C-alpha positions, 0 to 999 in steps of 0.5 A: 353065774350070779357071782360073775356078775357081781365082779363085772358090774363094779369093774365096769363102773370103776372104769367108767369113773376113770375115764377123762375127756381129751384136751381142747384142740385147735387146728390151723388149716390154712384158711380157717382155725377149727376149735373142738372143745368146750364153750365154757370153762371155770375161772382159775381152772388150768386147761391144756390146749393141743394145737396143730399146724395142718397147713402148708404155712410156716410160722403159725402161732396160737394164743388164748386171749381175753376179749371185750365182751360182745367181740365177734370173730368177724370183728377181728378178722375185719379189723385185726386183733390188736385193734379190738384186744389190748396187747397181751395174752394169758397163754402163747405159744410163740412161732415158728411152727412148722407144717404138721407140727403139734404141741400143747400149751397150758392156760389158767384162766384167772378172769371171768368173761369172753375168751377166745383161741387165736391162730395167726400167721407171722408176719402177714397183715392181722386182717388176712390171717387172724382166726378166732373161736370164742368161749366164756370163762364162768366165775 
């Protein structure tokens, strides 16, 4: 009996050390963009996001952007993303996406600071379709 315990315990420890966490996810539901993932990443890390269009809306896109420090999701919603953030992004999967479509895209964070994932609809007015969740990239 003692011999069996010695074999099982190391096996459990090996399996626990091999487990990996799932990719961060963003889901557009039509009225919101939900994000499930870390609130912080490390600079120079490469991260794969799984994004889903879980709505009846065509042409949904997702982008990871660097934001000016102190930017709030409300500012982006009220003013439109390109009135808050200069054009350009560090990770983008271009529309069109279809309802129910899920895909992955990979981003390498080259700068520290406030970042976020943006769900958007083409060609709608930015003030009515931009949904952003913020996170930090630390150095």
